C-alpha positions in Angstrom: 104.2 58.1 81.5 106.6 56.3 79.1 103.8 55.1 76.8 103.2 58.8 76.1 106.8 59.8 75.7 109.5 58.5 73.4 113.1 59.6 72.7 113.8 61.2 76.0 117.5 61.6 77.0 118.8 61.4 80.5 119.4 65.1 80.9 115.8 65.8 80.0 114.6 63.4 82.6 116.6 64.5 85.4 116.2 68.0 84.8 112.4 67.7 84.4 112.4 66.3 87.8 114.7 69.2 89.1 112.3 71.8 87.7 109.5 70.5 90.0 111.8 71.1 93.0 112.7 74.3 94.7 115.0 76.8 93.1 117.8 75.7 95.4 117.4 72.0 94.8 119.2 71.9 91.4 121.3 68.9 90.4 124.8 70.2 90.6 126.3 67.8 88.1 124.1 69.3 85.4 124.2 72.9 86.7 128.0 73.0 86.3 127.5 72.5 82.6 125.0 75.3 82.2 126.2 78.0 84.7 127.9 80.8 82.9 128.5 78.6 79.9 131.4 76.8 81.6 132.4 73.3 80.8 132.2 70.7 83.7 135.4 70.3 85.8 135.4 66.6 84.9 135.0 65.6 81.3 135.5 62.7 78.9 135.5 63.1 75.1 135.7 60.1 72.7 137.1 62.1 69.7 136.7 60.5 66.2 135.7 56.8 66.2 138.0 54.8 63.9 137.1 51.5 62.4 140.0 49.1 62.1 140.7 46.4 59.7 139.2 44.0 62.3 135.8 45.8 62.0 136.1 47.1 65.6 135.9 50.8 66.6 138.7 52.5 68.6 139.1 55.9 69.9 142.7 57.1 69.4 141.9 60.7 70.4 140.0 60.0 73.4 140.7 62.4 76.4 139.8 62.4 80.0 140.2 65.6 82.0 140.2 66.2 85.6 140.8 69.3 87.7 143.9 69.5 89.7 144.0 67.3 92.8 141.0 65.2 91.7 141.1 61.4 91.0 138.9 59.4 88.7 138.1 56.0 90.3 135.9 54.4 87.6 134.9 54.5 83.9 131.9 52.8 82.5 131.3 52.2 78.8 127.7 51.0 77.9 125.3 50.7 74.9 122.4 53.0 75.6 120.1 51.6 72.9 119.0 48.1 72.2 121.8 45.9 70.9 122.2 42.5 69.3 123.9 39.6 71.1 127.0 40.1 68.9 127.3 43.7 69.7 130.2 44.0 72.1 132.2 46.3 74.2 135.7 45.1 74.9 137.6 46.8 77.8 139.9 44.2 79.3 141.6 44.8 82.7 145.3 45.4 82.8 147.9 47.2 84.9 145.6 48.0 87.9 142.6 48.7 85.9 140.1 46.2 87.2 136.8 45.2 85.6 133.7 45.1 87.9 132.3 41.8 88.5 128.9 41.7 86.6 130.2 43.6 83.6 128.6 42.3 80.5 129.3 42.6 76.7 127.1 45.6 76.5 128.0 47.4 79.8 131.6 47.3 81.1 132.7 49.1 84.2 136.5 49.6 85.2 137.7 50.7 88.7 141.1 52.0 89.4 142.6 54.0 92.2 145.7 56.3 92.1 145.5 56.6 88.3 146.2 60.0 86.7 144.0 61.4 84.0 146.8 60.8 81.5 146.9 57.1 82.6 143.2 56.7 82.3 143.4 58.4 78.8 146.1 56.1 77.6 144.4 52.9 79.0 141.1 53.7 77.2 142.9 54.5 74.0 144.7 51.3 74.0 142.1 49.0 75.3 138.6 50.2 74.4 137.1 48.5 71.3 133.5 48.3 70.2 132.0 45.7 67.8 128.8 46.3 65.9 127.4 43.1 64.6 125.0 44.6 62.0 124.8 47.7 59.8 122.6 49.6 62.2 123.6 52.5 64.3 124.1 52.1 68.0 124.4 54.6 70.8 127.4 54.4 73.0 127.9 56.1 76.5 131.0 56.7 78.4 130.8 57.7 82.1 133.8 58.9 84.1 133.3 59.1 87.9 135.0 60.1 91.1 133.4 57.1 92.8 134.0 53.4 92.2 131.4 51.5 90.3 129.6 49.0 92.5 126.7 47.7 90.4 125.8 47.8 86.7 123.1 50.1 85.7 122.1 50.3 82.1 121.0 53.6 80.7 118.3 53.9 77.9 118.9 56.9 75.8 115.2 56.7 74.5 113.5 56.7 77.8 116.1 58.5 79.9 115.8 55.8 82.6 118.2 53.5 84.2 117.7 49.7 84.6 119.2 47.3 86.9 119.1 43.4 86.5 118.6 41.5 89.7 119.7 38.0 88.9 119.1 36.5 92.5 115.5 35.9 91.5 112.2 36.2 93.5 108.6 35.7 93.2 106.5 38.4 91.9 105.3 40.0 95.3 108.8 39.8 96.7 110.3 41.3 93.4 107.8 44.2 93.7 108.7 44.8 97.3 112.4 44.8 96.7 112.2 47.1 93.7 110.2 49.7 95.7 113.0 49.7 98.4 115.8 50.5 96.0 117.1 54.0 95.0 119.7 55.2 92.5 120.9 58.8 92.2 117.9 59.8 94.3 115.5 58.1 92.0 112.8 55.7 93.3 113.1 52.2 92.0 110.2 50.0 90.7 109.5 46.8 88.9 110.1 47.5 85.2 107.1 48.6 83.1 107.6 48.2 79.3 105.4 50.7 77.3 107.1 50.8 73.8 108.7 48.5 71.3 112.0 50.4 71.7 112.0 49.9 75.4 111.0 46.2 75.0 113.9 45.7 72.7 116.3 47.4 75.0 115.2 45.4 78.1 115.3 42.2 76.1 119.0 43.0 75.2 119.8 43.2 78.9 118.7 39.7 79.7 118.7 37.7 76.5 116.8 34.4 76.6 115.8 35.0 80.3 112.2 35.4 81.6 111.6 38.2 84.0 109.0 39.8 86.2 107.2 43.0 85.2 105.2 45.5 87.0 101.7 44.5 85.7 98.9 42.6 87.4 95.2 41.8 87.5 95.3 41.1 91.3 92.7 43.3 93.0 95.1 43.8 95.9 97.3 45.8 93.5 95.0 47.1 90.9 92.5 48.7 93.3 89.8 47.2 91.0 87.8 44.5 92.7 86.5 43.0 89.4 90.0 43.0 87.7 90.5 39.3 88.8 87.5 38.0 86.9 88.3 35.5 84.2 86.3 37.0 81.5 86.6 39.8 80.7 90.1 40.4 82.4 91.6 43.7 83.3 95.3 44.2 83.5 96.9 47.2 85.0 100.3 48.7 85.4 100.8 48.8 89.1 104.4 50.0 89.5 106.4 53.0 88.4 104.8 56.2 87.0 102.2 54.2 85.2 101.2 52.7 88.6 99.9 56.1 89.6 99.0 57.6 86.1 95.2 57.4 86.6 94.6 60.2 89.2 97.0 58.3 91.5 95.6 54.9 90.7 97.1 52.2 88.5 96.8 52.5 84.7 94.5 50.0 82.9 96.3 48.8 79.8 94.3 45.7 78.6 90.7 44.5 78.9 89.6 41.5 77.0 88.4 38.0 77.0 90.9 35.4 78.1 92.1 32.6 75.8 91.5 34.7 72.7 93.7 34.0 69.8 94.4 37.8 69.1 95.3 39.1 72.6 97.1 42.1 71.1 94.0 43.3 69.3 94.0 47.1 69.5 90.5 46.9 70.5 91.6 45.5 73.8 94.1 48.2 74.4 93.1 50.9 77.0 94.5 54.3 77.5 96.5 54.1 74.3 98.9 51.5 75.8 101.3 49.3 73.9 100.6 45.5 74.2 102.9 42.6 73.8 101.0 39.5 74.8 102.8 36.4 73.5 101.0 35.0 70.4 100.6 31.3 70.4 97.8 29.1 69.3 96.4 29.2 72.8 96.7 33.0 73.2 97.3 34.8 76.5 96.6 35.8 79.2 94.8 32.6 80.3 93.6 33.6 83.8 90.7 31.2 83.4 89.1 28.2 84.9 91.7 25.7 83.3 94.4 27.6 85.2 92.8 27.8 88.5 90.4 30.6 88.1 90.5 33.8 90.0 93.7 35.2 91.6 92.6 34.3 95.2 92.4 30.5 94.2 95.5 28.4 94.1 96.8 28.1 90.6 95.6 31.5 89.4 98.1 33.6 87.3 97.5 37.3 87.9 101.0 38.6 87.6 102.9 39.8 84.4 106.1 38.6 83.0 108.3 38.8 80.0 108.3 35.4 78.6 109.9 33.4 75.8 108.1 30.5 74.2 108.9 28.8 70.9 111.5 31.4 70.1 109.0 34.4 70.7 109.3 37.0 73.3 106.2 38.6 74.8 104.1 38.8 77.9 102.7 36.1 79.9 100.6 35.7 83.0 102.0 33.6 85.8 101.4 32.7 89.4 103.3 34.0 92.3 104.8 30.5 92.9 107.3 31.2 90.1 110.8 32.6 90.9 112.4 34.6 88.3 115.0 37.3 87.4 113.6 40.8 87.5 114.6 44.3 86.3 114.4 47.3 88.5 113.7 50.6 86.6 114.6 54.1 87.8 113.3 57.4 86.5 110.1 59.3 86.0 108.6 59.1 89.5 107.2 62.1 91.1 109.2 63.3 94.1 112.6 62.0 92.6 115.4 64.1 93.9 118.1 63.7 91.4 121.3 63.6 93.3 124.8 64.3 91.8 126.6 61.2 90.7 130.0 63.1 90.6 130.5 62.0 86.9 130.9 63.3 83.4 129.3 61.7 80.4 129.8 61.5 76.7 127.4 60.0 74.2 128.3 59.0 70.6 126.3 57.3 67.9 128.4 54.5 66.2 127.5 53.9 62.5 129.2 51.4 60.3 128.5 53.6 57.3 129.8 56.8 59.1 126.7 58.7 57.9 124.7 58.8 61.0 124.6 62.0 63.0 125.1 61.9 66.7 123.7 65.1 68.1 124.1 66.1 71.7 122.6 69.3 73.2 123.8 70.7 76.5 121.5 72.3 79.0 121.7 76.1 79.0 120.3 79.0 81.0 118.0 81.7 79.8 119.8 84.1 77.5 122.5 81.7 76.3 122.9 80.4 72.8 122.0 76.8 72.2 124.9 74.3 72.7 124.5 71.7 70.1 127.2 69.5 68.6 126.7 66.9 65.9 129.3 64.2 65.1 129.5 61.1 63.0 131.3 58.3 64.6 132.8 60.9 67.0 134.0 63.3 64.4 132.4 66.7 64.2 130.1 67.5 61.2 129.7 71.0 59.9 126.8 72.8 58.2 124.1 70.8 60.1 120.7 72.4 60.2 119.0 72.4 63.5 115.2 72.6 64.2 114.0 73.2 67.7 110.8 72.1 69.4 109.4 72.9 72.9 107.4 70.6 75.1 103.9 71.9 75.6 101.6 71.4 78.6 99.9 68.6 76.7 103.3 66.9 76.2 103.4 67.5 72.6 106.3 69.1 70.8 105.6 72.5 69.3 108.1 74.2 66.8 109.9 77.3 68.0 112.4 79.6 66.3 114.9 79.3 69.1 114.9 78.2 72.8 114.3 81.4 74.7 112.3 80.4 77.8 112.5 77.9 80.6 111.4 74.5 79.5 112.3 71.2 77.9 113.3 71.3 74.2 114.2 69.0 71.5 116.7 69.7 68.8 116.5 67.7 65.5 119.6 67.7 63.2 119.5 67.2 59.5 122.2 67.1 56.8 122.1 65.9 53.2 123.4 62.4 52.9 123.3 61.8 56.7 120.9 60.1 59.0 119.6 62.7 61.3 119.4 62.6 65.1 117.8 64.5 67.9 118.5 65.2 71.6 116.5 66.9 74.3 117.8 69.5 76.6 116.6 72.0 79.2 116.6 75.7 79.3 117.2 76.5 83.1 116.2 79.6 84.8 118.8 82.3 85.0 119.9 83.3 88.5 119.2 86.9 89.4 119.6 88.6 92.8 118.6 91.8 94.5 120.9 94.5 93.5 122.2 97.3 95.7 120.1 100.5 95.3 121.0 102.7 92.3 121.9 105.5 94.8 125.5 106.3 95.0 126.0 104.5 98.5 123.9 101.5 97.4 121.5 102.0 100.1 117.7 101.7 99.9 116.4 104.9 101.5 113.1 106.6 102.4 112.1 109.6 104.1 111.0 109.1 107.7 107.3 108.5 107.9 106.8 107.0 111.3 106.7 103.4 110.2 109.4 100.7 109.3 107.7 99.9 106.0 109.3 100.4 102.6 107.2 101.0 99.5 109.9 101.8 97.0 111.2 99.8 94.1 113.8 97.0 94.6 116.3 96.6 91.8 117.3 93.3 90.4 120.8 92.2 89.3 121.5 90.1 86.3 118.1 90.9 84.6 118.5 91.4 80.7 117.3 94.6 79.4 113.6 94.3 78.2 112.7 91.4 80.5 109.3 91.6 82.0 110.2 90.6 85.5 109.3 92.4 88.7 110.0 91.5 92.3 107.1 91.2 94.7 107.9 91.3 98.4 107.3 92.9 101.7 110.1 95.2 102.7 110.6 96.5 106.2 113.4 98.4 108.0 114.9 97.1 111.2 113.7 100.3 113.0 111.3 103.2 112.2 113.7 105.8 113.4 116.4 107.6 111.5 119.2 106.9 113.9 118.8 103.2 114.2 117.6 102.1 110.7 120.4 100.4 108.7 118.8 97.2 107.3 116.0 96.5 104.9 114.6 92.9 105.1 112.7 91.5 102.2 110.2 88.7 102.9 107.4 87.0 100.9 109.5 87.2 97.7 108.3 86.1 94.4 109.0 87.0 90.7 106.0 88.4 88.6 105.7 89.4 85.0 105.4 87.5 81.7 109.0 86.3 81.9 109.2 85.5 85.6 109.4 81.8 85.0 112.6 82.3 83.2 114.5 83.5 86.3 115.4 82.3 89.8 115.9 84.7 92.6 119.1 83.8 94.6 120.6 85.0 97.8 117.6 83.9 100.1 118.4 82.9 103.6 115.5 81.4 105.6 113.3 82.9 102.9 114.4 86.5 103.2 117.0 88.8 101.9 118.7 91.6 103.7 120.1 94.6 102.0 121.5 98.0 103.4 118.8 100.6 104.0 118.5 104.0 105.7 115.9 106.5 106.6 116.5 110.3 106.2 114.9 113.0 108.3 111.5 114.2 107.3 111.3 117.8 106.5 109.1 119.4 109.1 108.1 123.2 108.4 106.1 124.8 111.2 104.5 128.2 110.6 103.1 130.6 113.4 99.4 131.5 112.9 97.5 134.6 114.0 94.0 135.7 113.4 95.0 138.8 111.7 97.9 139.7 109.3 97.4 143.5 109.7 95.7 146.0 111.9 95.7 149.6 113.1 97.6 151.3 115.7 95.7 151.4 119.1 93.2 148.6 118.0 93.6 145.7 120.5 94.6 142.3 119.3 93.1 139.9 122.0 93.8 136.7 119.8 96.2 134.0 120.9 99.3 132.9 118.8 99.2 129.5 117.3 101.2 127.2 114.9 100.7 124.5 112.2 102.7 122.1 110.1 103.1 123.1 106.5 102.7 120.2 103.9 105.6 119.5 101.5 106.2 117.4 98.4 108.9 115.0 99.1 108.5 112.7 96.0 106.1 114.2 93.7 102.9 113.8 95.6 101.7 115.9 98.5 101.8 114.3 101.8 101.5 115.1 105.5 104.4 116.8 107.3 104.2 114.5 110.2 105.0 110.8 110.3 102.3 108.2 111.0 101.4 108.2 114.7 103.3 111.4 115.5 101.4 114.5 116.7 102.7 117.9 116.5 102.5 118.8 120.2 104.1 115.4 121.3 106.8 115.6 118.8 108.0 119.3 119.3 106.8 120.1 122.8 105.6 123.5 124.0 106.1 126.3 121.6 107.6 129.8 122.3 106.5 132.8 120.5 108.0 136.2 119.6 106.4 139.1 117.6 108.7 142.1 117.3 109.4 145.1 115.1 113.0 145.5 115.5 113.6 145.3 119.2 110.0 146.3 120.1 107.8 143.5 121.3 104.1 143.8 120.2 101.7 145.1 122.7 98.6 143.4 121.7 96.3 145.6 123.8 97.7 148.9 122.6 99.8 148.0 119.4 102.2 150.6 118.0 102.5 151.1 114.3 105.1 149.1 112.6 106.1 146.0 110.7 106.3 143.0 113.0 107.5 139.4 112.6 105.8 136.6 114.4 108.1 133.7 115.1 107.7 130.3 116.9 110.4 128.0 118.2 110.3 124.7 120.1 113.0 124.7 122.8 111.5 121.5 124.3 111.8 119.3 121.2 113.3 115.9 122.1 116.5 114.6 120.5 114.6 111.8 118.8 112.4 114.5 117.1 115.4 116.3 116.0 116.9 113.2 114.5 113.7 112.1 112.7 112.7 115.6 111.4 114.6 118.3 109.7 112.8 121.2 111.5 112.4 124.6 110.0 110.3 127.3 111.4 108.7 129.9 109.2 107.7 133.4 110.3 104.6 135.4 109.8 104.5 139.3 109.0 102.2 141.4 110.9 101.6 145.0 109.8 100.3 147.5 112.4 99.3 150.6 110.3 99.2 154.3 111.2 95.7 155.7 111.7 94.6 158.4 109.1 91.5 160.4 109.1 89.1 160.4 106.1 90.5 162.6 103.3 88.5 165.5 101.6 88.9 166.6 98.0 86.5 168.9 95.9 84.2 167.2 93.6 85.1 167.4 89.9 88.3 169.3 90.4 91.6 168.0 89.1 93.5 168.4 92.4 94.4 166.3 95.3 92.8 166.2 98.7 92.7 169.2 100.8 95.4 169.6 103.3 94.0 169.4 106.9 94.4 172.6 108.9 95.0 170.6 112.0 95.2 166.8 113.0 94.9 165.7 116.6 95.0 162.5 118.5 92.1 161.4 120.7 91.4 158.6 123.1 92.0 155.0 122.1 94.4 156.0 119.3 91.7 157.9 117.2 92.9 160.9 115.0 90.8 163.8 114.1 91.2 166.3 111.2 89.8 169.8 110.4 89.5 170.9 106.8 88.6 174.6 106.1 87.5 175.9 102.8 85.5 179.0 101.6 83.2 179.9 98.7 81.7 183.3 97.6 78.5 183.4 95.8 75.9 186.0 94.7 72.7 186.5 96.5 69.7 185.1 95.0 66.3 186.6 94.5 64.7 184.2 96.9 65.2 181.2 99.0 67.1 179.7 101.8 69.2 176.6 102.8 68.1 174.5 105.8 70.6 172.3 107.7 69.5 169.3 105.7 70.0 171.2 102.5 73.3 172.4 103.8 74.3 168.8 104.3 73.4 168.1 100.7 75.4 171.1 99.6 78.6 170.0 101.5 78.3 166.3 100.2 77.7 167.5 96.8 80.8 169.8 96.9 83.2 167.4 98.5 84.3 163.7 98.0 85.2 162.2 101.4 87.2 158.8 101.4 87.8 156.6 104.3 91.5 155.4 104.9 90.2 152.0 106.1 89.7 148.9 103.7 85.9 148.8 104.4 85.5 152.5 103.2 82.5 153.0 105.5 81.8 156.6 106.7 79.0 158.1 108.8 78.1 161.7 108.6 76.9 164.0 111.3 74.1 166.5 110.9 75.1 169.8 109.2 75.6 172.9 111.4 75.1 176.6 110.3 76.7 179.5 112.2 76.4 183.2 111.4 78.3 185.7 113.4 79.3 183.0 115.8 75.8 182.0 116.7 74.0 178.8 115.5 71.4 179.4 112.8 68.6 177.4 111.4 69.1 178.3 107.8 71.1 180.2 105.3 69.2 183.3 103.8 70.2 183.3 100.1 68.6 186.7 99.5 70.8 188.9 101.7 74.7 189.3 101.7 76.4 187.8 104.6 78.9 185.2 105.8 78.0 181.7 107.3 80.2 178.9 108.6 78.8 175.5 107.5 80.3 172.3 108.8 79.8 168.5 108.7 81.9 165.6 110.3 82.7 162.2 108.5 83.5 159.4 110.9 85.1 156.0 109.8 84.7 152.6 111.3 87.4 153.0 113.9 86.2 156.5 115.1 88.6 158.6 113.1 87.0 161.8 112.0 87.4 164.7 109.6 85.3 168.0 109.9 84.7 170.1 106.9 84.3 173.8 107.7 83.0 175.9 104.7 82.9 179.6 104.9 79.9 180.5 102.8 79.7 184.1 101.7 76.9 185.7 99.8 77.6 189.1 98.1 76.0 191.5 95.8 78.8 191.0 93.3 81.1 188.0 93.2 84.6 188.6 94.6 87.5 186.2 95.4 87.3 185.1 98.9 90.3 185.9 101.1 90.9 183.6 103.9 91.0 185.1 107.3 94.5 184.9 108.9 94.9 182.2 111.6 95.1 185.1 114.3 91.9 186.9 113.2 91.5 190.4 111.6 89.2 193.4 111.3 87.0 194.0 108.2 87.9 196.9 105.9 85.7 199.7 106.8 86.1 201.6 103.6 85.4 198.7 101.1 81.9 197.9 102.5 82.5 194.1 102.0 83.0 191.8 104.8 86.2 190.0 105.3 86.3 186.2 104.5 85.7 184.1 107.6 88.6 182.8 109.6 89.8 179.2 109.4 88.8 177.6 112.5 91.7 176.0 114.5 91.0 172.7 116.2 92.1 172.5 119.8 94.5 170.1 121.2 93.4 166.6 122.1 90.7 166.8 124.7 90.5 170.6 124.7 88.3 173.3 122.8 89.2 176.1 120.3 87.4 179.2 119.7 87.3 181.3 116.5 87.4 185.0 116.4 84.1 186.9 115.5 83.0 187.5 112.0 83.7 191.1 110.8 80.0 191.7 109.9 78.4 190.6 113.0 80.9 190.6 115.9 79.6 187.3 117.0 81.9 184.4 118.0 82.4 181.4 115.8 81.2 178.1 117.3 83.3 176.0 119.6 85.1 173.0 118.2 85.7 170.0 120.5 88.9 167.8 120.4 87.2 165.2 118.3 86.2 167.7 115.6 82.5 168.1 116.7 80.9 171.4 116.7 79.2 172.8 119.7 76.4 173.8 119.8 75.1 171.5 117.1 72.2 169.3 116.4 74.4 166.0 116.5 71.3 163.9 117.1 69.9 164.6 113.7 69.6 161.4 111.9 71.2 161.0 108.5 67.9 159.7 107.3 66.5 163.1 107.7 69.6 164.5 105.7 68.7 162.1 102.9 65.5 164.1 102.2 67.4 167.3 101.9 69.9 165.7 99.6 67.1 164.5 97.4 65.6 168.0 97.2 69.0 169.3 96.1 69.2 167.2 92.9 69.8 163.6 94.1 73.1 163.9 96.0 73.7 160.4 97.7 73.7 160.4 101.5 76.9 158.3 101.8 79.1 159.8 99.1 80.0 163.2 97.9 79.6 162.4 94.2 76.3 162.0 92.5 75.1 158.5 91.6 77.6 156.8 94.1 77.0 155.4 97.6 79.7 156.7 99.9 79.6 153.8 102.4 81.1 151.0 100.6 
């Protein structure tokens, strides 16, 4: 509303309206001044104003410039502030330069066609003269246009509005309707509203000594207040222009009081802070009372506002609609004004008879540009001027700022010692930024195939200064989800976010979207074969089925699935083919041979689309089939390795069986014997037996005792003689080791001499028996016999192919052997070393 704003220039008004529009609806005439810091293509500059001996100002250095091929068709020179009747602009027609009919002393328009910029320049230098009647500064405005002038529009630098005098005359209602139908430069016309003393003086200078209609009323048909037409108290509203919709879309109440009062401009009667200018006479106004016909609906009522002169005074008066008067149409400040280019260039200068008044003008700039402010005195530049900046706040107040940095309306105030200061308003416009190509070398926004056409990466912005807090929010989608056909990324729902987002305008939109190059790269897909075991033993069946699985990977710093959304491994790759080989030998899972195998998987049926979307690699899985080894035997407590088996044979199902022979000679004892359980304890105490399998589990058979080739129940410790003691250890796969110990009792200790493998006779002269023969295991599935002992002539026991001894009490439970072991000093049943369990 004008009554709340003062000192607004045209640029501020127009660009304020522009800021309410979409980013693309920018007034090109003003954008040309700000974009890239370039000067407009069309310009007019007054240069220094020179006051001649006749008191008139001329402009000997005035210059009009046009681009090549362009032609200026009109120049208008007008006062943009209130002037006195003696203030005058002289620009007489001559040589094809024609003055527009309707030109007046304070606003002269010249039309001409086919004139060059040099001819226009020379004409204006030779003919333009300005007279100032008093000592006060006046604002002068020059406008060069590519179009002919067809009417006179007066510009007020204080309000930033245009004014058009309609001299044909109308009653108030017809004037209201006609003003509403008029437009200028895309701005809505309305019956003039005068809200400050400065605006009153300016309008009065346009129509000196003429009464004119104004856009105020107390008629309920216009005020939307059913009681506004009552005589006392009366309520008057502004019903046109920005003030006509200032109160939540309703007219603005500006006066409420008693009619026929002698003090109509009493501030107590003002409403909404409005300026009042009722004419002051002895009768007082308004007089919408019984002596003037009563309420507005009655003939003779006076519910319409006019600017009125009476007895030399100018003020407001209430009149009836029966009057016909000149009226003024005002343009500017209406919501929805879409400012159009007027294809013109403008120059403003303050003319001051003393030459000490600054004329300060500021050009609109974009964010990031330095302020463009120039101060002149009568058209001559003035140096060392101090500038102070203010920014328009949300409450319409001006707040001081160090410099204009962000989008908004600003005022610059100039000051210099010895000079009258000046001010101007200007806009900081948003800086254009755009979507930049991707930082990648090829400028393409890329993602790894994920089964969707979405894109969740960052989008770069071009033209954004370093440190600006601005991000782009949008939805980005590829034109295809597949690698082979994706080549475009479309951005929709675009908006700028961040603290500085309001300082920038995103360009390059077409139908609300932006398209940039995009591509999708194949997704790594590693497939590994799976199997229930990674190692086993020769001859042990492997009944499990082969399988495969996708192995996860890390494409961008976070673990994700190997497969794209909606893709299944089987559907993507098809049926698998497996191979498990050691060299050229394929694994027989029912009877595997020992060796190092490699399990591999391939997908011969994978589709071409799958091969495009995925970078497929197939891992392998090692499978070790180990040789079977029987349990190992080593003497307890001795620093030597395991005893070397005397024989190793292979049995059914891949089992292996070993025979280990050893001998010991001891002195007879005064008394005692060893039962078979005690013999078991003796053997377990003497030997450490270890399984070759990871579980370490061993099962022991019952001990056997043979003397002279015949089974015995006990060892007689009191008489010399030779015994053959044995026990068999079996691992969890059925592999066995049988220990044969030749146990010899003598009167005096002698070193035992093992019997040769082919047997031998005892020494008849020595009186001592020969050491027992080492039993030889038979071939797999067969039997072996051992020669008779020398002292008895009996045969040694028969040994079967799996290492068992026959005859023997193989059914004897190990639980029974445990009792014998305890009786021999606590030898543990499942281990050959005291204090340890053998089965582990």
